[in-house]
Structures are given as C-alpha cells and as structure tokens.
C-alpha positions in Angstrom: 99.5 143.0 123.3 96.7 141.8 125.6 97.7 138.1 125.8 101.2 136.7 126.0 100.6 132.9 125.8 103.0 130.2 126.5 102.6 126.9 124.5 102.7 124.0 126.9 102.1 121.4 124.2 105.7 120.1 124.0 105.5 119.2 127.7 103.0 116.4 126.9 104.3 113.0 126.0 101.8 112.8 123.1 103.4 115.8 121.5 105.9 115.3 118.6 108.3 117.8 120.1 108.2 116.1 123.6 111.6 115.6 125.1 111.6 114.2 128.7 114.9 115.8 129.5 113.8 119.3 128.6 110.0 119.5 128.5 108.5 117.1 131.1 107.5 118.1 134.5 105.7 115.7 136.9 102.2 117.2 136.7 100.5 114.0 137.8 101.8 114.2 141.3 99.1 115.8 143.4 101.2 116.1 146.5 102.1 119.6 147.7 99.2 121.2 145.8 100.8 120.1 142.4 104.0 121.8 143.3 105.7 121.0 139.9 102.9 122.6 138.0 102.8 125.7 140.1 106.6 126.1 139.8 106.3 126.2 136.0 103.3 128.4 135.9 104.8 130.9 138.4 108.0 130.9 136.3 105.9 131.8 133.3 104.2 134.6 135.2 107.5 136.0 136.3 108.7 135.9 132.6 105.7 138.1 131.6 103.2 135.5 130.3 99.5 135.8 131.2 98.1 132.7 129.6 98.9 129.2 128.4 98.0 127.2 125.4 97.0 123.5 125.9 96.6 121.0 123.1 93.3 119.4 121.8 94.1 115.8 121.0 92.5 113.9 118.1 90.5 110.8 119.0 92.9 108.3 117.6 95.0 105.4 118.9 97.9 107.0 117.0 98.0 109.8 119.6 100.4 108.5 122.3 103.9 108.9 123.5 106.6 107.6 125.7 105.7 107.1 129.4 108.2 109.0 131.6 107.4 106.7 134.5 107.1 103.3 132.8 109.2 101.9 129.9 106.7 99.1 129.2 103.6 101.4 128.9 102.8 104.1 126.4 101.2 107.4 127.4 97.8 107.5 125.9 95.6 110.3 124.4 93.3 110.1 127.4 96.1 110.5 129.8 97.3 113.6 127.9 93.8 115.0 128.2 93.9 114.4 131.9 97.2 116.3 132.1 95.4 119.3 130.5 92.6 119.1 133.1 95.2 118.9 135.9 97.0 122.0 134.6 93.7 123.9 134.1 92.6 122.9 137.6 95.8 124.3 139.1 95.4 127.6 137.2 91.9 128.0 138.5 92.5 126.7 142.0 93.3 129.4 144.6 91.6 127.8 147.5 92.6 127.8 151.1 95.7 125.7 152.0 94.8 126.0 155.7 92.7 128.3 157.8 93.4 131.9 156.7 96.1 130.9 154.2 95.6 131.1 150.5 97.8 129.7 147.7 100.2 132.5 146.7 100.1 132.1 142.9 101.5 134.7 140.5 99.5 133.1 137.7 96.0 133.5 139.2 95.0 135.8 136.2 96.1 133.4 133.4 93.9 132.7 130.5 93.6 129.2 129.1 93.6 128.7 125.3 93.0 125.4 123.5 93.8 124.6 119.9 94.5 121.3 117.9 97.7 119.5 118.9 98.4 118.8 115.2 98.1 120.9 112.1 95.9 120.3 109.0 93.5 117.9 110.9 96.0 115.1 111.1 94.2 111.9 112.1 90.9 113.7 111.4 91.1 114.1 107.6 87.9 112.3 106.9 85.9 113.4 110.0 82.3 114.7 109.5 81.3 118.2 110.6 79.1 116.7 113.3 81.9 114.6 114.7 84.4 117.4 114.5 81.9 119.7 116.3 81.5 117.1 119.0 85.3 116.8 119.4 85.7 120.6 119.7 82.8 121.0 122.1 84.2 118.3 124.4 86.9 120.8 125.3 84.1 123.2 126.6 83.5 120.9 129.5 83.9 122.6 132.8 87.0 120.7 133.8 89.0 122.1 130.9 88.3 125.7 131.9 88.7 127.0 128.4 88.7 130.8 127.9 89.6 130.6 124.2 89.3 127.8 121.6 90.7 127.7 118.1 89.0 124.7 116.4 91.5 124.6 113.6 95.2 124.9 113.1 97.0 125.5 109.8 94.5 123.8 107.6 95.6 123.6 104.0 93.3 124.9 101.3 93.1 126.2 97.7 93.3 129.8 99.1 96.9 129.4 100.2 98.3 131.8 97.6 95.2 133.6 96.2 91.6 134.6 97.0 88.3 134.1 95.3 87.1 137.2 93.4 83.9 138.8 94.4 81.1 137.6 92.1 82.6 134.2 91.5 80.6 131.1 92.4 83.8 129.2 93.3 84.0 127.5 96.7 86.8 126.5 99.1 85.8 123.2 100.7 88.1 123.7 103.6 86.7 127.1 104.6 83.1 125.8 104.1 83.8 122.9 106.4 85.2 125.3 109.0 82.2 127.6 108.8 79.8 124.7 109.1 81.6 123.4 112.2 81.7 126.9 113.8 78.0 127.3 113.1 77.2 124.0 114.7 79.4 124.9 117.7 77.4 128.0 118.4 74.2 126.0 118.4 75.5 123.1 120.4 74.3 122.5 124.0 77.9 122.6 125.2 78.0 126.2 124.1 74.5 127.6 124.5 74.0 126.1 128.0 76.8 128.3 129.3 76.2 131.8 130.5 77.4 134.2 127.8 80.3 135.4 129.9 81.5 131.8 130.4 81.4 130.8 126.8 84.9 130.4 125.3 85.9 132.9 122.6 86.1 131.2 119.2 89.2 131.9 117.1 89.7 131.4 113.4 90.6 130.7 110.7 94.1 130.3 112.1 95.9 129.3 108.9 99.6 128.8 108.9 100.4 132.2 107.3 98.9 135.6 107.4 98.6 135.6 103.7 96.5 132.4 103.7 94.3 133.8 106.5 93.8 137.0 104.6 92.9 135.1 101.5 90.2 133.2 103.4 88.7 136.5 104.8 88.8 138.2 101.4 87.1 135.2 99.8 84.5 134.7 102.5 83.5 138.3 103.2 79.8 138.0 102.9 79.0 139.7 99.6 77.3 136.5 98.4 76.3 134.9 101.7 74.4 132.0 100.1 77.6 130.9 98.4 80.4 132.3 100.6 79.2 133.7 103.9 81.1 136.2 106.0 83.7 134.1 107.9 84.1 136.7 110.8 80.4 136.3 111.6 81.3 132.8 112.9 84.2 133.7 115.2 84.8 136.1 118.1 88.5 136.7 117.2 90.3 136.6 113.9 93.3 134.4 114.4 96.3 133.6 112.2 99.7 132.0 112.4 102.8 133.3 110.7 105.2 130.4 111.0 106.1 130.1 107.3 107.9 133.3 106.4 105.3 136.1 106.2 
C-alpha cells in the first residue's frame, strides 16, 4: 500500500461527526509554529500514516457547526476551509525557525488528499456541471496544496446493483454528470495552468461500494464512446469505497 491516509474530516466543526472533546485541536492558533497541528501530524507519522484527507465543503449556508471558542457564534463553511489551508500550510512548511535550525517534522513527506465532506452531493443535488467544476477546481488553488482530488463521494446511481450491457443505448445520468465534470476540470485554467507535475491526481468514481464502482466501470468502458465513454480516460486513479459490506 503506497498511501496510508488519515481522515481529518471529523476534526472540523462543520463535520457531522465532530466532537469537541475527542476530535478538536486548536489549529487556528499560529503561535509556536502551529504546535497543535504539528503535534497531531507528527503523531500520525509515528503511527505509520503518510497522508491526510481534508474535506471539500459545499457552498451552502447549511454547512456550519458549533464554535469551540464561542457559544454565541457558529463555525462557518469559510472558516472550515481556512482550517484546511492552515493544515495544508503546516504540512508544506519546513522553513527555518531560526538561523541554521529547521522544523523537525516527521510528516514532511505527507500527501494531501481532498474529497467531498458529504456523500451523494448533499447540498449540491441540483448544481450544474459548470458550477460543480468551479467548486472542485477552487480546491486546486495553491494554498490548498492538493496532491489528490476525488470530486465525488458515494454518489447514488442506477448502477448500484447492476451494470449496463455492451450494445445497450441506456445511460446512467450520474455517471454522465461525473464524466462531464471531469472533462471540464481537465480543460479548466485551474488545472491546465499548472505544470504537469503539480496537477493534482484525479480520482473516481469513488462509489460507496466496490460493486457499485465496478458496475460503473463495466458500463462506461468505451465500447460505444459516443453514448458511454471510457470512464478511466477521465481519471488518473480508479477509486472506490467499501463501507457498505463488500
């Protein structure tokens, strides 16, 4: 296994599994070179991890959470995004502390992986391909430091239990939406303006089960590209989840 990635999503107040007593660490405090962040990341490195997963938050006012520093104010989506930038900055920052002294971080080699914070395009059910593309590519900005991006997470579709036979003219709207988004991402300035080595690797289809992912790949295998193009042509890495029993 090349990448052993720790999911930091639950440490964000905007995350549904957030629990201040168990998951919060004060990553906003910049004193001491973000000591709290480094403490967590070094602990992950010692446990054998070599990467972290950070959430991509939908652009919705419904994305918020309890504020660990203020009872009267909610933690907004923008602030959760800023937390991601802070963590990413710490992962990438190995600058001099003082003359001749570097930060001694065990996590200097970590990869940073982004994927949607919520499954099945929650709060984005009716979004257009253009707007979804813009949302995904916003996480390609330099201050997010993305190495990998999975634009989708556990999308539901008609291919959940079966695949489309070769020769059929049947379409899966979900897979077609994803392919259109992936195609637009690859032609977007946020992607093409980067050097090839700096472009984040795109992962998909990332359905909730291996069976569902396999059905997508068997349905969109390119034998009839004008109807169902080859899904792997649009991603760098085939990704799947296996949370629901397979």
